[in-house]
N, C-alpha and C positions, 0 to 999 in steps of 0.2 A: 504493500500500500504506500510505500515511500514516494514512488513516482506520482501517485494520485494526490497525496498531500501537497506535492509541489505546486499543484494548481492554485493553492491558497496564496502563493506569492507571485502568481502570474495572471494578472487580471485580463490580459489580452487573450490568453488561452481559454480562460473561463468564458469570456464573451464569445469567442469563436465557437466553443462547444454549445453554448446556449443557442446561437444562431442555427447551428446544425440541428439541434433538437426541434426548434420551431419549424424549420423548413421541412424536416422529415415528417413530423406529426401532421402538418398541414397537407403535405404531398400525398400522404396515405388517404386523405379525404378529398383528393382531386384538386387541390389548389394548384394553379398553373404556374406560379412564379418560381423562377430558378433560385438556386442558392445565392447567386450574385445579386439578384433582384431583392431577395429577402434582406440581404445585408444592407442594400441601399435604402430600403424602406425604413429599417431600424435606425440607420444613420440619419434619417430625416431628409433624404434626398428624393427628388421627384422621380417616379418610375412609371413607365408606360405599361399598363396592364389592366386587367379586370378590376373594377373599383371594389367589388366585394372581396376579391382575393387580397388586395392591398390592405383593406380594413381588417381582414382576418389576421394578417401578419402583425399589424399594430396592436390588435387585441391580445394576440398570443404573447407578444413581448411584454405587454403590461401585466398579463396574468402570471407569467413566469417570474417576473421581477417581484411578485408578491409572495413567492414561495416561503420566504423566511418569516413572513408575518402571520401565517395561518396555522390553525390547529387541524391536522389531518383527521381528527376525530370529531370535528364540528360540522354538522349539516349546514349551519348558518354560513360558515366559511365556504363550504362547497357551493352553495347558492350564490354567494358573493362573487366567487371566482368565475362561475358560469356566466354571470351577468357581464363581467369584464371580458371574458373570452368570446362572447357572442354579441357584444354591444353593436348596435346599428346593423346587424346582419340577420337576425331572426326576431320573430314577434314574441315568442315566449322565452325571453331572456331572464335568467336568474330565477326561474320558477319550474317546478316539475310539470311534465306534460299533462295536457288535459285530454288528448286524444289517444287512439290506439296506434301502435307502431309495430312494423314488421321489417324483416330483412329480406330483400328480394334479389333473385338472380334472373335478370330479364323480367318476364311477367310472372315468374313463379315465386311464391312466398316460401322461403326456406326456413324461416324462424319467425314466430309471432311472440312479441314481448308480453309480459304479464299485463293484465288490464290496468288502465290508468288509475282507476280508483284504489288499486292496491299499492301503487308506487310509494306514497308517503310512509305506509306501514313497513313495506319491504326495506326501504332505505333506512328507516329508524332501526330496524332489526339488524341490518348490516353494520351500522355505525356502533350500535351497542355491542355487537359481537367483536368488532375490531378493538374497541376500547378495552374490553375484557381480555381478549386474546393477546394483545401486545405484551402482556406480562409473561406469557409462556411460549408464544409462537415467534420464531425468528423473523425479523423484518423483511428478509428476502422472500419468505414464504407468505407472510401476511400481506405484503404489497401485491403479490401475484394473485392470491385468493380474492382480495378486494377488487382488483382489476377485472377478473373474470366475472365475479358476481355483479359488479357494476354494469358491465356490458350486457349481462343476462337480463337485469332489471330494465335497462334502457330507460333511465328516469327522465330524460329530456327529449323534447321534440327534435332538437338538433344539437350537435356538439358532443355526443356521448363518447365517441372514440377519442377525441381530443382531451376531454375531461378525464377519461379513464387513464390515459397515459400521463397526463399532468399530475393526477392524484397519486399514481404509482410512484412518480418521482418525489412527490411531497412526502410520502410515507418514508421512503428511503432517506431523504434529506433530513428528516427529523432524527433518524438513527445516526447517520453520518453526514454532516453538512456538505461534504464534497460531492455527494450524489446530486446536488442541485445543479452541478455543472458536468455531469456525466451524460453524454448524448445517447441514452438508452433508446430514445425514439428513432434515432438514426439506424440503430441495429435492427429494430423492429421493421423499419421500412425496407431494409435490405432483404428481409425474409418475410415480406408482407403476405405472400400466399400461405406460407406455413403458419403465420400468425392467425389468419382467418380459419385455416383448416383446423388448428388446435382448438379454437373457440367452438367451431361447429361440432367437432368430435366430442367435446365436453358437454355440449347441449344434448347430444344423443345419449351419452353415458350417464348424465346426471351427476357428474363429478368434475372437479377442477384439476384433477391430478395431471392430465396431459398438458394443460396450459401452464401449470406450475413448472413442469419439467422444461417446457419451451422457454419460459422467461428466465429460469435459472441458467440455461445454456446461453441465451443471448446476453445476459448480464455478465457472465464469465467472459464471453468473447469481447464485449466492449471494454471491459476492464483490462484485458490483455492488450487490446488495441491502444488504449490510452497510455498504458505503461510503456509500450514500444514507441509511441509517438513522443512521449516525454524524453525517452532515451535518445531518439533521433534528433529531437530539438536541441539537446545539449551539444550534439555533434555539429548540427547545422548552424548553431548560433554564431560562430565565428565567420562563416560565409555570409550570413545575413547582415552582420555588422559591417563587413566590407562592402556589401551591396549598398546598404543605407548610407555609407560614408561618401559615396560618389553621386548620390541623388539628393537634390534639393526638394524641400516640401512643396507639394502642389504643382510641380513641373512635370509635364508629360514627356517621357523618353521612349524612343524606339528600343527594341532589344539590341540592335546593332550598336546604338550609341552607348548603351550601358556596358556591353561587352568590350567595347573599345576602351572605356574608362577603366575597366577591370583588367585589361590586357588578356582577355580570354578569346580563344579561337573556337572552342567546342560549344555548339549550341546545347548539346545534351548536358554537359557539365553545368552550363549556365542555368538551364531549366531545373535540373535535379537538385543542385546544391545551393543555388542562390535564389532564383525567382520563385519557384514553387513553395519552398518553406516560408518565404517572406509573405506570399499571398495567403498561405494557410494561417499564418499568425495575424493576418489582418494589417500588416505593416505597409503593404503595397497593394494597390488595386489596379485592375485592368480597366481601360477606358471602354472596352467592348467585352464585358464579362461573359456574355452569352455566345461569343464567337472567339474563343481563345487563339485561333490561328489566323484571325483576320489580318489582312495586309495593312489595315488602318489601326492595328492594335498599338496602344501606348500604355506605359506603366507609370503610375503616379505614387509617390511616397506619401503615406498618410500620417505616419508617426516617426 
């Protein structure tokens, strides 16, 4: 966990991971914005895109920024965060659904959520269980069970998947604060089909065991990835420092111009050791983020 705790002293890495979390969780729900566009929206810059998708990014960022302020065992806090997460995008924001909800594959209903009249009672029971179980159930298990049960109850008219993943993170962050900056959502997005398959199988079996196994495996994978990234960052840091030393803030540079300043001839070395790590750390941005190989591409130092 040493590499993970290093996130506490690296605010830029924490911010980058949070942006990854937001982008992936929204992408799972068909938000069309790219990672670069999500980064630009969060930075307060104008982005050309669907208005609802842009608002969802703003909402998600505001909700994730509140993780340290909430009590994961509070239904009132759950409703408050749902209002933030769905502000200006849905009618029933910050309130349990009034109508019936189902999950469809094309025109075929593959899962019907419990009746709306039962939602308040089911959610109350889930939160009471969680409050009692957290004394004896490991947080990694507790968060996975809550995630599955929440999806099963489907308490909101919209935003259930985003809220389930957000609350999963909130439970883990209460256990170890560093989890607020671990992009578990990114790992789920990579295995999205398996994610939905595990949920569907659990619906059939009437047990959350398979989903727990899935989430434990993905948590283990993302922790390994973060640890390796932290190690790689230590190696890359000297290259990034050299790169930044030849770039002025806010000035757009071509790759050729930067390579000339660094006395580099290999484009592969430039991308792998210098530019890609700097972009990943959010220290340099591309002028055309959606087209990395564009002939009009320029690189701009942000920090």
